[in-house]
N, C-alpha and C positions, 0 to 999 in steps of 0.2 A: 562381475556377475554374468553368468551365461544367460543369453537371451532365450526365453521360452516363447514359443509360438502358440497362438490360440487356434483351436479347432472351431468349426462353425457353431457347434452347440455350446462350447465354452464361451464364445463371444456373446451368444444370445443370453446365456445365464448371467454373465457380467453386466450386460446392458439392462437386464431386468432388475438386478440388484441396484444398479445406479439409478434406475427410474422409480424405485419404490419410494413413495412419499413418506412412509412410516418405516418402522424397523422391519428389515427383511429377514424372514425365516422360511424354513423348508416349504411349508404349505402355501404361503403366499407366493413364493417364487415359483413353485410348481404350477399353481393356478395361472399366474401371469404368463409364464412361458407357453402354456397351452393356449391361452386366450390370444396372445400376440402372434403365435405361429400357426394356429389352426391345427396343430398336431396333437395326437394323443401320446403323452409322455408318461412313463412310470415314475413314481416318486423316487424309487431307488436310483434311476438314471440321474435325477436332479441331485440327490444327496451325493452320489459318487462324484459328480461334476463339481459340486460345491467344495467337497473335501480336496479334490485334485487342484482346484484353483487356489485353495488355501495353502496347499503344499508348494505351489509355484510362487506364492507370495503375492497373488493378485487380490486375495480376500483375507480378511481377518474375521474371527468370530469370538463371541462371548456367550456364556450361558446366562439366561434370564432366571428369574425366580420361579419357583414351583407355583402352579395355580390349581385351584380346585377344579376348574373346568377341564383341565387336562389330567385329572386324576392324580395330581401331585407331581406330574412330570414337568421338567423344565424345557424351555425352548432355547435353541441355539440361534442367535442372531448373527447375520453376516453383514459386513460392510466392505466397501472398496478400500484398498490400500493405495498409497501413492503409485506403486508399481501397477496396480490395476487400472488406475486412471491413465497412466502413461501408455499402457498396452492398448486401451480403447482409443486414445488419441492417435497412436501410431497406426492402428488398423483403419481408422477413419481416413487418415491422410492417404494411405495406400489405396484404399477403395476409391477415394475421390480422384486421385491421379489416374487410376485405371479407367474410370468412367469418362474422364475428360479426354483420355487418349483414343477413345472410340471415334472414328471419323464420322462426320455428319452423313446421314443416309445409309450407314452400314447395315442397320437392321432391315431397312427396306430392300437392300440388295440380296438378303438371304431369305426374303419372303415373310418377315415378321410383320404382323399388322397389329396395331393397338387401337 
């Protein structure tokens, strides 16, 4: 299988799906992404990313039952696949290695103050 790389927004969406304590669907994912990042995100950007991640094999989805509160419409629920879990683990390892490779005091040398 060809390896697919994750963009920043794809990684954030995957992490939000992984962190959902209940079933993850479009609106909850959209709200959590905005809350966690402090960004204003369109619902269509989240939906496009969810479908792209499903095409890449990192998410799976299933349709829930129709509800009266949604006017008879059904929700699509998303869950991580094994490939999605592996992708998140891989990116976490890469990021950890990169952060550990930064020499002590490097940020002070370039004038960064925290």
